[in-house]
N, C-alpha and C positions, 0 to 999 in steps of 0.2 A: 531610610527614614529620616526626614528632615527635622531640624529643630522645631520648626513651626508645627509640623504634624504631631510630633511627640508631645509638645506642650499642649496642643489642642486636645489631645486625648486625655491628658492629665486633667485639664480644665473641665472637660466634659464629664469626668468622673467626680467632679466636685472637690478636687484637691487643690488647696491654695498653696502656691509655691512661695509667695512672699510671706514673711512672718518671722517668728522667733527661732530661726535656725541658722546654721552656717551658710545656707543658701538664701537667707532672707535679710531682714533689716535689723534684727536685734537678737540677743541671746535669750533663749527660752526662759532662763531664770529671771529675766526682767519682767515677765508677765505672770499674772496669777494662774495657778493650775486650773484647768477646766473642772467643773463639778462632775464627778464620775457618774456614769450611767449606773442603773441598778445592777448590782453584781449577781447575776443569775444566769446559770448555764453558759458562762463565757467559755470555759474550756471545751464543753461539748459542742457549742455552736461552731467554734473554730475547727474542732476535730471533724465534725460532720462535713464542713465545706471541703477540707483537705481530701477526705475520703471520696467525696462525690464529684470533685472538680475533674474536668476532662481537658485533654490537650486541645481538642477541637474548639473549645470555648475561649481559648487564649487569643486576645487580639494580636494581629500581626506585629504591631509595634512592640508588644510585650515579648513576643518570641524573639524579635530582632534584638531587643536590648538584653535579653537573657543570653543570647548567643555572644554578644559583645562582652558581657560579663564573664562568660566562660573562657573566651579567648584571652582576655586580660588576666584571668586567674591562672590559666595554664602557663602563660608567659612569665608571671612573677614566681610561680612555683619552680619553673625551670631555672630562672635566674638565681634564686636563693638556694638552689640544691647543693652547692658546694661551699656555702658560708660555714665558718667555724661552728656556728650554732648547730647546723645539721651534722657536721662531723662528730661533734660531741654526743648528740642525741642518738645517732646511729650506733656509735661505739658503745654507748651505755645500754641500749635496749637490745642489741643483737643477741647477746647470750640468753635472753629471756623470751625471745620471740617464738611464737608458735610456727605452724607450717608456712612455707613461702607462698602465700596466696595472692599477694598484690605487689605491684612495683612502685618505685619512687621516680618521679620526674628527674631526669638528668643524672641518674645514678644507676648502678648495676645491681644493688642489693634488692632482695625481695623480703617482705615481712608478712606476718599474719594481718588480716584486714584491720584489726584494731590499731596496731602500731603503724601500719601504712597510712591510715586516715590521719593519725596524729602527726606523722612526719611530713606528709604533704601539706598539712595545714600549717605547720611551723614554717616550712620552706616558703610557702606563699605569702607569709606575713613578715618575714625577717627583715626585708628591705623597707617595710612600711610603704609599699608601692602598690598595694592592692586597691580594689574598688571601695568606694565610700558612699554610704547613704547619708547625705548631708543633714537630714532632719535629726538624726540621732548619732551621727559619727560611727555607726556600726559599719564594719567591713563585712558585707554579707556573704560573699562567695566562699571564703575560707572554711568556715565550719560546715557549710552545706555541701559544696562540691567535693571536698576532701572525703567526707563520709560516704557519699553515694557513689563516687568513682571507685573507691576501695570495694564497696559492696558489689559493684557491677563487674568486677574481675572474677568473683566467685559465681555470680548469678547473672549471665548475660542479659543486658538491657538495651533496648533500641534507643536511638538518639531522641526520638519523639518522647518516649516515656521518661528518659533522663531529663530532657528539657522541661517537661511538665513538672517533674519532682523538684528540679532546681528552682523554678518559679515559685512553687508552693512553699518550699523551704524559705526562700527569701521573703515572701509575703508574711509568713508566720513569724520569723524573727524580727522583722522590721515593724510589724504591727504591734507586737508585744513590746518592743523597744519604745515605740511611740507612746504607749500607755504609761510609761514610767519616766521617760526622759523629760527634763534634764535632772530631776531630783535624784534619781537613781545614780546617774553618772557623777553628779556633783559631790555626792558623799564619798565617792572613791571607787565604785565598781567599774571594771572594764567591760562595757556593755557588749562588745563583740563576743566575749566569752559567755557572759551571763544570759544574753538573749540568743546568741548563736546556737546554743545547745538545743533550743526549741526548733530552730530551722533544720538542724541536722536530723532530729528525731522525726519531724513531720515528713521531710523528704525521703528519708530511709524507709519510714513506715509506709509511705505511698508506694514505693517500689516493691515492698514486701506484700502489698495488698491487704493491709490491716483493715479490720472492720472498724466501725465507728467506735465501739467500746474499747477495742484494742488501741485505737489512736488516742482516745482519752487517757488510757493508761500510759502510753508512750510520752505524751505531753506531761503527765504527772510525774513520771520518772525523770524526765528532763528537768522539771522544776526542782527536783531534789539534788541537782548537780550544778549549781551555779559556780562558775570558775572565772577568776580574773580580777585583780585589783590594779588601779592606776599607779600605785607605787612602783609597779614593775616596769614602767615605761623607761626606756633607755637601757634595758638589759635584755638578755636572752629570754627572760621570763615573759616578756610581752608577747612574743610569738608562740610561747607555750599555750597561751589562753585560747586562741582560735583552734589550735591543734587539739587541745584537750576537749574543747566544745564539740568538735567533730566526733571524737571517740565516744564521748559521753552520750551524744545524741544517737549514734549508731547502737551503742550498748542498750539504751532505753528502748529503741524500736525492736531489737532482737528479743529482749525480755518480754515486751508486751505481746509480741507475736506468739509467744508460748503461753500467754495467759497470766503473766506476772502482774499483779494488780497494783492500783494506786487509788487515791481519792479521786472522785469525779470532778472536784472543784479546785484542783491544785493551783490554778491561776488566780481565782477570784475569792476563795474562801478567806475567812477572817485571819486565819493563820497560814494562808497560802502564800505563793511566791510574790505577788505584787504588793501585798500588805506587809510582807516581811522585809523586802529589799528596797522599798520606796515609800516616800510620803505622798506621792502622787499616784493615783490610779484612775486613768481615763479609759474605761472599758469600751467606750465607743470606738476608740482607735483600733481595737481588736476585732470587733464584730460588725461594724457598719461598713457597707459598701463592698462586702466580700464578692469577688468576681466582677465588680464594676470599676473599682479604682485600684490601681496597682502601684505599690511602692517600688516595684522593679523599675518603673519609668523614672524614678528619681535617683537611680544609681549613677555614680560618676566614677571617672577613672583618672588616676593621678599622672600628670606629666612630670611631677617632682617626687623623689623618693623620701618623703618625710611627712611630719605632722601636717594635716590639712590646713590648720590655721595659719601656717607660714606661707602658703602658696601665693596669696596676694602680694606679699612683700618680695618674694622671689620673682614673680612675674614682673613687678615694677623694676626690680634691680636689673634683670636681664634686658628689659626693653631699653632702659637708660644706657646701660653698658654698650649695647649693640648700636644704638642710634648715635651715640657720642664717641664711640671707639675709646671708651675709658680704660685707663691703665691704673693699677692700684696706687701707684705713687702720686697720681693726680688728686686722690680723694683725701680730704681733710676730715670730713665728718658725714655721717649718714643719720638723719633724723627720721624717725618713724612715728606716726600717730596710729595707734593700734587699739583694738578691742581688748578688754581685760583677759579674755581667754588666751591671748597670745602669750602673755607673760606667765599666766597660770600654768599653761601646758608646755610651753617651750622657752622657759626662762633660764635654762642652763647657760651661764656666762662663760664657762671655761671647760667645754667638753674635752675629754681625754681619749675617747674611743668613738668609732664611727656610729655605733648605736646611740650614744649620748648626743652626737651631733644632730641626729634627727629630731631632737627636742631642744634645739638651741636656735632661737631667732637670730642671735648674734652670728653664729657660724653660717646659717643658711643664707643670710644676706651677703656676708663677706665672700663666701665661696661662689655665689651667683655672680657677684661683681668681678671676681678674679677669673673664673673659668667660663662664665657665660652659660652655665648649665647647672642642673641640680638633680642629676640621676644618681644611681647607686654608687657610682665612682666618686661623686662629690660628698658622699656620706660614709666614706671609708676611714679607717684609721689613718691612712696616708693624708687624706684631705684635712682632717681636724688638727693634724700636727704640722701642716705646711706653714712655715714661718711667715710667708706672705699673707696667707689667710688669717693666721693668728693675729698679726699686726693690724689687719683691717677690721677684724671683728671687735677690737677694742675701741674702734671709732663709731660703732653702731650704737645708736641711742634710741631705744623704743620707749615711748611714753603712752600710757593709757589715756585715751582722750574721749570725753563724752561726745556722742554723735557718730562715732566710728563703729560700724557693725562688724561682726565677726568675718564677714565676707569681704571687707574693705581694708585698704591701707592708704595712708597719705605719706608719701616719701619725698624728702628733700635731701639732695646730695650737695654738700658744699665742697667746692674744689679748692686746691691750694692757691690758685690765682684769684680767689674771691668770688668767682661765679657760682651760681646756684642752679641746680636742675631739679625739676619737680615732676612728680607723676602720682596720680591718684588712680587706684584700681577699685572699681565697683564689684566686679566679679572676675576671679582669676580664670585663666585658661584651665579647662578640665571641669569647670562647674556646669550645672544644668544649663545655665544661660550661655556658656561658651564651651560646649562639649568638645572632647577630642573626636576627631574624625576617624573613620575606619582606617584610613591611611596612616594617621598618627599612631593608632593602636598597633598597627603592623610594624611600624618603625620601632616602637617601644618593645614589642615582642622580639624582633630581630636583634636589638641591642642587648636584651636580657639573655638571649640564647647564645650570643657570641661568646666563644670560649668554652661553652658547655656542650653544645651539640654542633655537628657539622652543618653548614648552611643549608644544604639540600635536605637534611633531616628536619631542621627547624621549619623549613618551608612546608614540608609534608605534614608536620603536626599542625601548623597554622591552617592549612587547607582543610584538614579534618575538623578543626574547631569551627570554621566557617560553615561547613556542611553538616553540622551536628544533627539537625533534625532529619537528615536522610540516612544516617548511619544505621546499619542493622545491628551492630554491636559497638557500643560506646567504649568498650574496653580497647578498641583499636587505637584510641587517642593515647592512653597511657602506654600501650605497647610500642607505639611509634615514638614516644617521648622519653623513653629510658635510654641511658647510655649503653653503648655497645661494649660487651666484655672484651 
């Protein structure tokens, strides 16, 4: 699928890419919230669509993008599987796990499906390297794929059914996220967790064959389980959020399948989810264009393992470093003109751990200039404590500048000999406008799997991901991706 074809389909569906998002020209908070549509039957309308949607109705471009999303998610889950965060979580939960029903990417342990969904969700987010829906900064795959892959190990699911559920889950969480973003996010909620639980519930419920009323209940039970605060960023707690959203969504669908009830209007009611967690409620984002416009087509994949708002600056830094063959000792100062979100989200000036470095524009620019990369190795404890990187980050000077959008950066590097180098980025690599190619996704996958799985095994897993819609049993993917005892 070419970029032109993909964007043409988005445009045909009436979805404007430009605008108040990380992929557009301004932060959504700068524009007044749309007047909400009438709050009537929002939950039921969404539930009815999820229940009745068919794989055959998915446009080829949507299927293709969902396959890329799954490949990227499996890669980051494998890559994060031996991070200290996973070691801690596995050790803590193992004594309390139920039957060994489902596996973990990159590891030998097996857990009950609830804990497996949680742990794969944590693993896939710990590097902050997963997919990103730029309109809302939701990381869509983690909550959804983690939930339904765990379920699929107990109840075999075809690749077509899995792909259909994955798309429907992503549509559900991103549409609900659209309805409340940015107000919901600005007040402090981690939207991947709070909206992701709906995607997990919808996708799991689809695989379980829920009726319309049961799906209403599943979405209602999901609404009662919002998880995740932005204060957690820079700690293990951040990756807890999509993991817990996966478990909570699966929990909601399982209960609903047995008739556990909820309100029929948990999204839109006066004391329902949207009115409780946000001062913005645009219900049109949830109900309009169902089956004709797809948020899945706006999903993007990170070439850099850190907060998305730093990607333009990293892109600029690597370009200048490579073009000019820069050495750290040549650099006297790095001036950045940035959007307010950059300092709001990534303003840590002196990170002490790798997870903190993912939220430091100072570290990100410095390490990109020193090492010419910004993968997970550049956001390790080793990297944030490297004396050369530390010295250079003290020379990074970001300034909030009117007219600079969240997707942009204006960088000037002043050299010790007095020369200046300049680079302005309108859209970083990995954005909708400059998407990662299939080959780039494969290189990312291979790099993440290196040291976790043998090369031949990693290639086997990648091949299964690419052929997702032809698999008779999607559980083959997780079985191929666990570590050998």
